[in-house]
Backbone bond lengths (Angstrom), bond angles and torsions (degrees), N, CA, C in turn:
res aa  C-N    CA-C-N  psi(-1)  N-CA   C-N-CA  omega(-1)  CA-C   N-CA-C  phi
1 X - - - 1.431 - - 1.524 109.74 -
2 X 1.268 116.97 134.28 1.458 122.00 -176.40 1.523 109.54 -112.99
3 X 1.366 116.25 133.52 1.464 120.98 178.81 1.517 109.23 -76.24
4 X 1.304 115.73 144.45 1.460 120.87 177.38 1.529 108.26 -73.38
5 X 1.317 117.80 128.53 1.454 123.47 -178.20 1.521 108.02 -101.31
6 X 1.371 115.69 125.13 1.466 120.37 179.65 1.509 109.39 -133.83
7 X 1.317 117.14 176.19 1.469 121.48 174.56 1.509 111.82 105.48
8 X 1.330 115.29 -161.92 1.461 122.31 -176.92 1.520 108.86 -59.84
9 X 1.281 117.48 121.12 1.456 122.08 179.53 1.514 113.02 74.59
10 X 1.336 118.23 -14.62 1.444 121.36 176.66 1.512 114.89 68.17
11 X 1.322 119.23 13.44 1.450 120.15 -173.71 1.525 112.81 -116.81
12 X 1.305 119.20 -33.30 1.450 122.09 -167.34 1.522 115.94 -98.58
13 X 1.294 119.16 -15.04 1.459 120.43 -171.18 1.526 111.12 -117.63
14 X 1.317 114.26 136.07 1.457 119.20 -179.51 1.514 112.32 -89.82
15 X 1.365 116.03 -14.73 1.464 117.63 179.50 1.519 109.52 -144.61
16 X 1.308 114.88 164.20 1.463 120.26 176.97 1.524 110.21 -66.86
17 X 1.302 117.26 -30.07 1.461 121.72 179.81 1.533 110.61 -62.79
18 X 1.353 117.38 -41.68 1.472 120.53 177.60 1.526 110.49 -61.70
19 X 1.299 116.82 -40.02 1.460 121.61 179.43 1.529 110.88 -65.52
20 X 1.322 117.69 -41.32 1.463 121.93 179.54 1.522 110.82 -64.69
21 X 1.335 117.20 -38.93 1.466 121.22 178.56 1.526 109.54 -63.76
22 X 1.316 117.51 -44.89 1.463 120.83 179.45 1.529 110.80 -63.12
23 X 1.310 117.29 -41.96 1.466 120.40 178.51 1.524 110.36 -61.40
24 X 1.330 117.61 -40.46 1.466 121.12 178.80 1.523 110.78 -65.23
25 X 1.317 116.79 -42.28 1.475 121.15 178.85 1.522 110.06 -62.97
26 X 1.323 117.11 -44.99 1.465 120.80 179.46 1.527 111.21 -64.47
27 X 1.334 117.89 -37.75 1.468 121.05 177.73 1.518 111.16 -63.62
28 X 1.340 116.71 -44.47 1.464 120.46 178.37 1.523 110.13 -63.58
29 X 1.321 117.43 -42.27 1.469 121.00 179.36 1.526 110.63 -61.30
30 X 1.310 117.40 -41.34 1.468 121.28 179.28 1.526 110.65 -63.32
31 X 1.333 116.83 -43.69 1.472 120.82 178.02 1.526 110.22 -60.72
32 X 1.334 117.47 -43.42 1.466 120.96 179.46 1.526 111.76 -63.20
33 X 1.310 117.34 -39.35 1.465 120.64 178.58 1.525 110.58 -65.00
34 X 1.334 116.96 -45.04 1.465 120.50 179.98 1.529 110.15 -63.18
35 X 1.342 116.79 -43.58 1.471 119.80 177.88 1.528 110.94 -63.37
36 X 1.305 117.01 -39.51 1.470 121.17 178.26 1.518 111.46 -62.40
37 X 1.317 117.25 -40.96 1.468 120.83 177.57 1.523 110.86 -65.38
38 X 1.326 117.31 -39.00 1.463 120.77 178.78 1.525 110.36 -65.07
39 X 1.314 117.64 -42.12 1.462 121.14 178.14 1.523 110.26 -65.01
40 X 1.331 117.24 -43.17 1.468 120.73 178.95 1.523 110.98 -61.79
41 X 1.329 117.25 -40.64 1.465 120.32 178.32 1.523 110.13 -64.28
42 X 1.320 116.96 -39.43 1.454 120.95 179.54 1.529 111.41 -67.72
43 X 1.322 117.70 -28.85 1.463 121.74 179.19 1.527 111.09 -63.53
44 X 1.322 117.36 -25.57 1.464 119.36 -178.94 1.533 112.29 -109.52
45 X 1.322 117.85 20.80 1.456 121.72 178.43 1.529 109.31 -79.26
46 X 1.341 118.42 113.32 1.466 120.17 -176.26 1.528 114.92 -87.18
47 X 1.342 118.23 -4.58 1.459 120.73 -174.67 1.525 109.99 -64.93
48 X 1.331 114.97 129.60 1.453 121.10 178.53 1.519 111.06 143.32
49 X 1.328 114.92 -170.77 1.464 121.97 178.65 1.519 107.78 -111.51
50 X 1.312 116.14 129.67 1.463 123.64 -174.56 1.525 110.12 -119.91
51 X 1.302 116.69 130.74 1.471 122.40 172.63 1.526 106.67 -94.37
52 X 1.323 115.99 119.26 1.462 121.41 -175.34 1.526 111.09 -111.50
53 X 1.324 115.39 148.52 1.461 122.31 176.46 1.519 109.05 -133.64
54 X 1.336 114.38 144.33 1.458 120.48 178.56 1.522 108.52 -159.56
55 X 1.307 116.47 166.51 1.461 122.05 177.43 1.521 109.42 -118.44
56 X 1.313 115.44 135.00 1.469 122.19 169.57 1.524 103.88 -116.74
57 X 1.319 115.63 112.17 1.462 119.49 -172.45 1.516 108.07 63.82
58 X 1.309 117.27 -129.41 1.465 122.09 178.72 1.525 112.64 -96.92
59 X 1.327 117.12 7.57 1.462 119.97 -175.83 1.532 111.51 -101.93
60 X 1.327 114.92 126.25 1.455 121.12 176.24 1.525 108.71 -78.37
61 X 1.329 116.06 131.66 1.464 122.19 -178.25 1.523 109.99 -123.22
62 X 1.321 115.52 158.84 1.461 120.95 176.64 1.521 110.09 -133.65
63 X 1.309 114.65 155.59 1.460 121.42 173.35 1.524 108.09 -151.98
64 X 1.319 115.25 163.30 1.462 121.43 176.95 1.521 107.62 -122.40
65 X 1.315 115.40 123.78 1.455 123.28 179.85 1.525 107.88 -107.23
66 X 1.325 116.80 128.13 1.461 121.39 178.29 1.522 108.65 -122.40
67 X 1.342 115.72 121.72 1.465 121.68 -179.49 1.524 108.05 -117.20
68 X 1.336 115.55 132.90 1.463 122.09 177.19 1.519 108.56 -126.62
69 X 1.320 115.29 159.96 1.456 120.50 175.95 1.518 108.02 -112.85
70 X 1.323 116.11 124.55 1.451 122.91 179.36 1.529 106.90 -116.37
71 X 1.336 116.62 92.27 1.462 120.46 -172.47 1.515 108.53 70.16
72 X 1.329 116.53 -122.07 1.463 121.17 176.92 1.520 112.14 -94.14
73 X 1.321 116.98 -2.58 1.464 121.60 -173.11 1.528 111.49 -102.73
74 X 1.328 116.57 138.93 1.455 121.78 173.97 1.522 109.32 -89.98
75 X 1.324 115.99 138.71 1.461 122.16 174.20 1.519 107.35 -132.33
76 X 1.323 116.22 162.41 1.449 116.78 178.23 1.512 114.01 -175.67
77 X 1.338 112.80 173.16 1.463 121.21 177.27 1.518 108.99 -136.85
78 X 1.324 114.51 161.33 1.453 121.34 173.29 1.520 106.86 -131.47
79 X 1.333 115.06 138.16 1.463 121.23 179.36 1.516 109.44 -128.01
80 X 1.322 114.83 146.72 1.453 123.43 174.66 1.522 106.87 -122.35
81 X 1.322 118.87 167.39 1.470 119.16 -179.56 1.535 113.54 -55.27
82 X 1.335 117.12 -31.18 1.465 120.17 -177.14 1.535 113.99 -110.31
83 X 1.335 116.79 9.80 1.471 120.87 -178.93 1.523 108.37 -152.37
84 X 1.313 117.15 121.39 1.461 121.35 -173.27 1.521 112.92 -107.59
85 X 1.324 115.06 144.42 1.465 125.37 167.90 1.526 115.16 47.02
86 X 1.311 115.93 57.81 1.464 121.02 174.95 1.529 108.31 -84.35
87 X 1.338 116.80 124.60 1.461 120.41 -179.42 1.523 110.95 -64.76
88 X 1.340 114.54 139.56 1.465 120.58 176.79 1.515 108.96 -83.14
89 X 1.324 115.31 145.44 1.461 121.98 179.47 1.522 109.08 -113.39
90 X 1.330 116.47 146.75 1.470 123.31 176.26 1.524 112.52 52.87
91 X 1.321 117.74 43.60 1.457 123.14 -178.31 1.526 110.04 -74.14
92 X 1.356 115.59 122.41 1.466 120.99 -177.84 1.518 110.16 -142.33
93 X 1.324 115.35 148.81 1.459 122.62 172.69 1.513 107.27 -127.10
94 X 1.326 116.54 121.05 1.456 121.22 179.01 1.521 108.52 -141.21
95 X 1.339 114.77 118.86 1.469 121.75 177.95 1.532 111.94 52.97
96 X 1.313 116.57 42.64 1.459 121.32 176.73 1.519 114.99 83.52
97 X 1.344 117.09 -2.85 1.465 120.59 178.93 1.530 109.30 -100.83
98 X 1.331 114.76 122.01 1.459 122.39 178.98 1.524 108.28 -100.64
99 X 1.328 117.03 124.35 1.464 121.28 179.15 1.522 109.84 -128.44
100 X 1.319 115.20 145.77 1.454 121.86 176.41 1.520 108.64 -170.30
101 X 1.316 116.13 173.97 1.459 121.38 173.35 1.523 108.52 -133.89
102 X 1.324 114.63 160.26 1.468 121.03 179.25 1.523 108.20 -148.65
103 X 1.317 115.08 154.16 1.465 121.96 177.94 1.527 108.10 -96.85
104 X 1.329 116.40 116.04 1.467 121.61 -179.79 1.527 107.89 -99.95
105 X 1.342 115.93 127.69 1.459 121.33 179.51 1.519 108.58 -112.70
106 X 1.349 115.53 123.52 1.460 121.84 177.02 1.528 106.64 -127.17
107 X 1.322 115.31 109.30 1.465 118.93 -175.25 1.512 109.95 63.38
108 X 1.349 115.54 -125.22 1.464 121.18 178.22 1.522 112.56 -93.08
109 X 1.333 117.37 3.54 1.465 121.91 -175.21 1.527 111.46 -102.66
110 X 1.342 114.85 137.95 1.462 121.60 175.68 1.521 108.44 -113.72
111 X 1.326 114.77 135.82 1.456 121.07 -179.90 1.527 109.52 -127.98
112 X 1.320 116.37 132.74 1.459 122.34 174.62 1.534 106.68 -88.23
113 X 1.344 116.76 122.87 1.461 121.30 -178.57 1.521 108.64 -120.28
114 X 1.329 115.95 127.79 1.459 121.89 175.69 1.516 108.35 -103.64
115 X 1.341 116.64 137.13 1.462 122.44 -177.56 1.523 110.48 -120.74
116 X 1.331 115.47 142.63 1.465 123.11 172.29 1.515 107.21 -135.90
117 X 1.330 115.96 120.06 1.461 122.21 179.81 1.516 110.38 -124.46
118 X 1.312 116.29 149.35 1.455 122.02 164.24 1.526 105.50 -101.64
119 X 1.318 116.19 129.99 1.462 121.79 179.75 1.517 107.19 -97.27
120 X 1.327 116.22 126.17 1.456 121.53 178.03 1.526 108.33 -136.00
121 X 1.337 116.10 92.44 1.459 120.71 -178.02 1.515 110.55 64.14
122 X 1.333 116.83 -117.55 1.465 122.14 -179.06 1.524 112.40 -99.06
123 X 1.328 117.11 19.97 1.471 120.82 -179.74 1.531 110.49 -126.82
124 X 1.323 114.52 141.78 1.468 123.09 172.43 1.521 107.12 -118.23
125 X 1.308 116.25 141.29 1.454 119.55 174.92 1.517 107.35 -146.36
126 X 1.336 115.65 133.16 1.449 117.06 -179.08 1.507 113.47 -177.06
127 X 1.331 114.34 -153.85 1.460 122.04 -177.05 1.515 110.41 -133.49
128 X 1.310 113.13 148.50 1.448 120.93 168.68 1.519 107.10 -112.48
129 X 1.311 116.23 143.43 1.458 120.78 177.29 1.518 107.93 -122.26
130 X 1.319 114.35 118.22 1.453 123.11 -175.25 1.526 108.50 -102.77
131 X 1.317 116.55 131.38 1.465 121.28 177.16 1.527 107.71 -97.23
132 X 1.342 115.38 111.52 1.466 121.50 -179.85 1.526 107.67 -116.30
133 X 1.324 115.86 100.82 1.466 120.35 178.88 1.520 113.55 57.85
134 X 1.328 117.43 37.55 1.460 121.29 179.67 1.521 113.55 87.58
135 X 1.306 117.79 -6.13 1.464 121.70 177.88 1.530 109.22 -101.26
136 X 1.337 116.67 127.56 1.463 121.75 -179.19 1.527 109.21 -87.25
137 X 1.331 115.51 131.06 1.469 121.85 176.91 1.520 108.75 -127.43
138 X 1.326 115.86 125.92 1.463 121.67 -179.59 1.515 111.21 -95.81
139 X 1.325 115.60 150.25 1.457 121.57 171.44 1.525 108.41 -144.51
140 X 1.339 115.62 146.73 1.458 121.71 177.27 1.521 108.95 -79.30
141 X 1.331 115.00 144.90 1.474 120.02 179.18 1.534 108.61 -144.85
142 X 1.321 115.13 139.63 1.457 121.38 178.44 1.520 109.19 -131.64
143 X 1.326 115.79 151.71 1.449 120.59 179.59 1.517 111.91 -142.30
144 X 1.329 115.53 155.18 1.460 123.26 175.02 1.524 108.57 -125.95
145 X 1.330 115.41 135.85 1.462 119.95 178.95 1.530 109.39 -71.90
146 X 1.336 115.78 133.42 1.463 120.11 175.64 1.516 108.31 -76.48
147 X 1.296 117.02 143.31 1.482 121.81 178.99 1.501 110.59 -96.51
């Protein structure tokens, strides 16, 4: 005697109940995948205000990075204790990597600084590259999102 096979593909299930259970499992799995993708996307969301710290030589420095979303475009500013609201240039987010540049003014000197960060939830970690007379100098920089 042979059992009647029904369900998805008609080959694997001996009853409609087995097919319904599989459909429920697949539905739950799909929901979990979609939720996981949403959480992963949120992990790399750079929008907000970030308090950053870094060292230049033996001196600890701070800056404040502010990122906003204007439609589909990211905009932002960076501020230091002695320089406020400098617009960010070439601001991009790709696969969790945030890149931009800013013009840092110290006294009569202007420095072009390029930044690369990995965004992970409420933490930023990356490097700044300072151009000093044609010589590139890197420094580590980390930031925490303000709540």
